[in-house]
N, C-alpha and C positions, 0 to 999 in steps of 0.2 A: 804295548806287548813285550811279554819278556819271556825270554829261551835260555833254558841251561844245557848244552850237548855234551853229554858223557860220551868220550873217547878215548882209542889207547896213543899211545907214543905219537902214531906217525896223524893222527889227526880222522882216521877211523871210525865213526858215529856208529856206537851202540845206543846211543837211546836220547831222546830230545825230551825235555820236559817245560812245558809253557803252561803261562799262565797268566794274568793281568796285571797289566803296571799296579794296580790299587791295591793287589790281592795280597797275602803273605807270601814272606820272601820265600824262594823255591829250594827244598832243600833234598836234593837226589842220591840216592844210596851210591856211594863209590865204593867199585870192589877194589881187591888190589892190581895194581898196574894199569887205573883208569884214572883218568883227570876228566875236572870238568871246567868250564868256560861258559861265562855268559856270552850271546853272539845277538847281533842282529837278523832275523831271517827275512832274506830277500824277499821278495812280493810271489816270485813263482814259486818259493816254496811255501811259505804262508796258503797261496792261494789250492796248494793241491793239496796239504792236509786241512784244510777246513774241507775239501770235496769227498776227502778219506772218512773223513769223520762224519760229515751227512749220510755218507753212503753206508756210512759202517765199512768202509773194505779196508781193512789190513793190508791188503798186498800192495796197495797204492802208497800207503803208508811207507812200507820196509822200502818201496822205490824211492821214498826221498831219502833213506840211510844210505842206499849203495848208490846212490846217484852223487851225492853230496858228501864232503868232508870240512873237517875245523881245518883251515890254514891257523897253524900255531904260530906260526912266525910274523901274524901281526898285531898287533893294540891298536882298540879291541880286540879280538878273536873276529874269524869273520867264516862265515861257509861258504864255498866253494864249492864250483861242480869238479868231481873227477874228471880227469885225464882218462879219457877213452882207450887210448894208447899203452899207460902205467896202470889202468884198473885203480 
């Protein structure tokens, strides 16, 4: 599975674009001031997104965006859980 995270300078996720490894290359629209990086989805995130899609639960998918961020200091970039004390 291939995932592109669109994020701001601090790694806050604006959107995730998920597609098949065998499918066409993912090309999200990037607004000014935002960036995109291909990231590996942790199993917990992947499971929650699949469940949200099955149940058509947009709030559960939005929760993933609030709880995770892109660690832009790693190569390759990774999704990491947001530190609850710093938001």
